[in-house]
N, C-alpha and C positions, 0 to 999 in steps of 0.2 A: 277393759274393753277395747275391740278395735277403735280406731281414730276413725271420724264421722269425715264427712267431706263439708265443706264449709256452708251449701246452700242447703243440707238436710231436714226434711220438714219438720218442726218442731213444733208444739206446744209450751207457751212460757208463762205461771201460774203464779203471780206473785202474792201470795199473803201480806197482810200489814200495806197493802195497791195504793191505800190511800195518804201514807204517810212519808214523813220527810224523808229519808232516802227512798223510796218509790220517786217520787216528784221529783226532787230534784238530783237525783243520779244515775238510778235505776231504769225508768223509760226515756229519759233524752238519751240514754247511752243505746235503749233499742233502737230507738229513732235512727240516733248516726250510722248502725249498723243496720238498716232497710235503706236509708240514705247511700250507703255507701255498695247496695246491694248482694249485703250477706243473711238476708231472709229469705228462706223459702216463702214461694207465693201464698203459701197454704199455711205458712205459721200464723198462728193467735198469740196473743197478752191478754191475758184475763184479770183482772184486779177482783180480789179476793177481801174483804173486810167485814169487821159487824155493821158499819155503817150499810146502810139500806137508801145509795146513791142512783141505782138505776145504770142503763148502759149510758143515757144522753147524760147523765149529771156527771157520771165519771169523766167520758171524753171531753167535758167542760172544764173538768177538773185537770185537767192533763193536760188540755190544752192552756191551759193558768201556767202553769209550772214550764211548758215548752216556750211560752212569752219571755219569764225570767232565766231561764237554764240554757237557750241554746243562743248562740252566739247569730247575731245577723248573718252574717255572711254565709252562717250555714243553716238559713232558714228556706227551704223548698214547699210551696204551697203545696206542689203536686206528690211529692212524698209526704208532706201530714196525711194529704187527705186518702192516701194507702195505706199509712200508719194507722190513722183513726179506723179505716174500716176493718183493722184488725183487734181491733179494741172491742172486751166487752166487761161486763162485771158481775161479780154473784157476791152476794151479802153470806159470810158464812161466820158462822163462831165459834171458835176452838172451845167451847164448852159444851157446846149445843151438836154432838155429833149427826141428827138428822140433819142439819142443814147445809151438810158435806152434798148429799144427793142431789141438791140445786146445780154444785161443779162439776158433779158427775151427769147429771141432763147436758148442763152447756157442752160439755167435752162429746156429749154422745152427738152434737149437732155435726161434727166434722169427725169422718171415719178417716181421711186420707192419713194424719200424723197418728203414730205406735208410740214413738219419744213424748213424754210431756218432761217439761221442768219445774219444779216445784220449788219456787226460790222463799225461805223463810224471812222474811224481813216482818222479824216477829219476837218479844222477847225470846230469850231461850228458855223460859218456864215451858212454854209453847211447842216445842221443837218437837218434845215425846206426845202431847196430844195430836196436834198435828198427824206428823209421820202415822198415828195409829187408826186415828179416822180416814183418811186416805187410804187404808191397807182394809179397813173393813168396809168401805165402802166399791170396796174392786178397781179402784184407782192405781192403784200401782203395780209395776209388771218389769219384768227385766230391761225394760226402755226408760222407764223410769228413773229419773236424779232430780237431790235435794240439793239445796245449796243452802248452809248454814250462815247465816251473822255473828262477827265475835260480839262480846264476849262469850265462849263457850263454857258457864259455870263461872265461880270465882273460888275456887280451889279445887284440887287432884278428884277430890271424894266426888265433890258438884258435878264436876264434868265427867265421871266417869256416868253419872245417875244419869244425866243428857245423853251421852253417845250410846250408853246403851238400849234406851229407848229409843232411839233414830237406828241403830244397830238390829232391833226385832225386827224393822220393817225395809230397811233399807243395806244392799250387799257394800259394804268398806267402797268396793270401787267404784260406787254409785253418789257416794257422801264428798261433796264438796265445801268441804269450810274455807271461806272466803279469808282472803285478806287483802285489800285493795293495794297497797303498798305493791304486793309483788306484782301486780300488772302494769306498773311502772315501767315508763321505756327507759328511761334509767337505770332502773332495779335489773329489768334484764340485760344492758346494756354490761355492765360491771358483771355478767360472765362472758359476754363477747371479748372486754378488753385482758381479763382473766385470762381466759383459754382458748384464744382466736389469735394470741401475741406472744410469741417468745421473749419477749423482752420482760414480764413481769412475771409470769408465773416460777422462773428460777428464783425471783429474789420475795419469794411472798413466803416467806417463814420468820419463824423467831432469831433468825444469822442477818437479817436484814431491815426486819421493822420494827420500830422502838414502841408502838403503839395503838391503838385503833382507838376514836374516837364517835360516837354515832350519836348525835342529837337531834330532834325532833319537838321544836320549840310553837309555841303559839298565843298568841297576844289573848285571847278569848278567855271570857272564863268560861261558869260552866253554861252560859246561855237558858238558863231557866229548867235546867234541869239537875238541881242542886238533890234533891232524893236521890234520883237514878246516880249521880254521881255520888255522893256520900256513902251507898254502898260500895262503891265502885272502889275508887282510889285511883292514880294514875298507874302505879304498879301495873295493877289487873287491868286497867284500858288500856296503856299502854308500849310497857315494857316487856310484860306475860306475851303477849303475842306481836307486835309488829317491829319493833326494836331488836326483839331475838329471831324473829325472821331475818331482820336485814341482817344481824350478825352471822347468822347461818352461811348467810350468803359470802359474804366476805372471808369467812372461816372454813369452809368446807375445802376436802380435798378434789381432787379433780374425779370427778365422775368419769364414768366406762362410754357415756353417751348422755342425751339430754332427756334422753324417755324415763317417764315416772318414774319408774321404782329407783333406777340407777340415780337420780338426782335426791330423791328424798332419803337414801339409803347414808350420803353425803352428810345432808343434814341431822339425820337421828345421829352419825356418829360424832356431831360437832353437841348439840345437845346433851347429850349422855355424858361427855367428857366437862360439861360445866364444872366445875369447884361448888360443892352444896356447903353454903356457908353454917357455920354454927354461932351460938348468940354471940360470940363475941367479936367473929368474923365479920355477920352483920352489922355491929357496934362501928368497925373500923373502917367498911367496904361500904356503907351507904349512907345517906343523906337525904332524910325526909322532909319537907317543910308544906307550909301551905303560907298561900296569896295571903296579905293584908293590905289595905286603902292602896292608892295609889293613882300617878297618871299615867295613863295608856293613850298614844296620839293625842297628846297636851287635853286629855278629859282627866276629869275624876272619875278614880272606877272605888266601889266598895269591896271589902275585904271579902274572901269567901265566906264567912260565918255571918256577912251582913246582904249577902244576896240574897233576891227572892226564893222564898222557902227556907232559907237558912238557920240554922243551932246554933246557939253558943256553945264553948268545949268542945266542939265535932273535933278526931285525931285521925282526920280522915285528908290524905297527903296528896297536896296539887302539881307537888314536884319532886321528881326523884332522881339525884346523881345516884350510881354505882358504877365502883370496878370489879369486873366478872372477869375468870380467870377461867381457861380453858387448860384443860390439863391433858397437852399430847405431844407427840414430839413435835411436830409444826408449832407450836402456839405455847407452849412452857416458856412462861419468863414474861409475856406478854400481856399487857395488861389493856383492855378492852371496857373503854370510858363510855357509861352510858348515859344519857340524862335527855331528862323530857320536863316539861312545865307549861301552866298555861299564866297567861297574866305574863309573860315576858317581851321585853323590848320588842322585835321581830319575829314573825312568825318564816319560818324555813326548817327542811330535812335535809341532812344530809350525812355522809359519810367520810372521815379521814383519816387515811392510813398515813401513819406519820414514820418515816423509813429515819435510819438510824444516820448521822452523821459519817462522814466519813475519818478512816480510821488515825489519817494523819494531812494535815493539812502543809500544802507545800509552798503557799501562796502569803505575801506579809501579814504581818501582825497588824489585825484590824480590818480584815477583808470580812470579819460578821459571816461565815459559813454557816448554812442551815441547811438541816438534814433536806431532801425530798420529801415532799406531801403528795398525793393524791388527795383530791378533792372531788366528791363527789353530791352532787345537788341535786336532789328528790323534788322539791319543791320552794316557792312556788315556781322559779322557775327550775329547767332541768337541763345540766351541764356537769361535766370531766373537765377539769384542769388540776395539770400538771406542774407544780412547783419546783425550778432547778436553777440551780446558779450557772450562770452566764460573765462575761466577760465583759466590764464597763469600756463602752469606746473611748478612743484618749492615748494623749502621750505621753501620758505622765510615767514616774518612777514608778518600776515594779507594775504587776497586773494586778489593776482590783477587779473584783464580782462585784457583782449583781443579782437580784434574785427577780426572778421571769417568769413567766406561766405559760405553759402550754395549753392551749383551749384542744381536748381534744373532743369538744361538741361535734355534731353535722355540721360539715360545709354547709356554704352558702347556696349551692346546688340541690342540699339533699333538706337544706332545712326549710325548702317552702313545700315541701310536702306536709300534708295535716299528720300528727301527734297524735292519735289513737288517744280515748280517758283511760284511763288503769278499767273502770268496770265495762267498757266496752269491749276491751281486750278477754279477759277475765268471763263475761257472760257469753261472748263467742266460743272461747274453749269450754265452757258448760255444755254448747249449743252441741256443738265434735265431739265430746264427750273425752277431752283431753286436761287430765286434771294434774300437769306437771307442775303449774303455779299454785297450786293449790295445798292446803293442810292436812296430811295425814294424824290421824287418831293420835298413831305413837308419838307423833311430834308435841302435839298438843300436851302429851301426858306426860312426857320428859321437861316443857318448857315448866309444867308445873309443879312436879318436884325439886325444880330449881329455885321457881319462885313466892312456894310454901313454906321452902325455910326461912327465908328473907320475911314473910311474914309473920313466920312466927316468931321469929326472932325481935323484932316490932312489937306483936305483943306483951313481951314477955320483960320486953323495957319499959321504965315507966320515965324515961323521957317524952316529953310533948315535939310535934311538930316544930321545926325550927319557922319562922316567920321571915316573910322577903316580901318587902312591899313591892306593889303592881307596878312593873316597868322597868326593875330590873333583871337581873340575873341570878335570880337564886341568893340563897342567903350563905353567907361569909364559909360557912364548911362546907359546902360546893367545891369551893376555890380550895381550901385545905386540902379537899380529897383527893387531885390531883398533882399539890404544889408537894405534898407528904414523900410524892416520889420523882420530886424534882421537875417535875413537867407542870404545863397549863394546858388550859382551856382553847384550840383552837379559835382563833376571833373572826368569826366571819364577815367579809364583807356585803 
């Protein structure tokens, strides 16, 4: 699809418009896009959900969310008045096709926008039904786009069912499978670091890189969503989508351009090169665990099975550590260590590129040389740091070395520029019709092929998940996973 201008007229319909994601992320993102001048004068934002709130009730609900989730220095009463004028609400039930006529009537009030974005912030089970009802009501045309929130299915088979249902209505070019990690400024800066600098790409191979570590750590537990989480688990919830997408951006070859198809082609090559594990490799190269009671931030917290709504004897993992291997010329022999978990000591997401040691040290014994390391922090703050060795100042005999950090984060004169939230960038890209930062169906299915093999290995295993106390960095087995290879997890400050 031809890319659209930043201010192209476009209606945005949010199914699940009164839900947590919409109030906490999507609507604040649209407000900030309006504040920055990226929404066309005629753009409308329509909330759609089963609850009969009415327009005034919806505006009040959105305003409460703005008060909580918009920074005070970003609040502008005039912008709010303009944004509130864009808002409307329709009571639509995915199980009641006739209610979609109410949405059609609302959209018919303004004929200036041919483009409509349907953001499905609902359970994936409703994606197909909503798409069919939109089409049956005459609300889908060549200008219509649909945004799908993860997770898309719980396996390759179930993901195909969902994607097939949506694809009956929307062309693949008009389907935007969102992964908010890909909208983060630092994730995109990873591409700039790799492909805009002659320094890195020549050494971005197994000849110079020892290992790659990707960690997404959370301090929270299941936060009242025990039933949903128990049916999903950390592998489906985080590894199959977020961490594998980050792995793709690290491991992909150089695309011929930054066009959507070129970037996707390189990512799919990586996913298809991931070594599928048999049951013995699953036992050796994966660790699954479940948090027990412990202490987070000085507060006692219950174990996973004791959380609200929890049930005893659950086998669902809240922590996963995996050694993944990519079988191609660039990465053969380089382990990719993936780690994610709930109730860990601190909240952060980062990518660590560990370079190999120098082949021979000419410096005095005891200099403690360590390999260079590129650390890309995604949250809570965003930064890029290169760890190097440098001479220790002084007149002592011999040349003593010390580690130093080169900060590749934006300099002060740029740091004052506001960094947009991930959802702002991604929603704007949907409005523009740019799908580069979104996930193609082929990527989803290739990721599930790899993940399903691990899930099958776990099902065939009679070993229960390890236990780890809340507030720890997971079970001992996760440390042994990397120690077997003579390595250790990067200790983040």
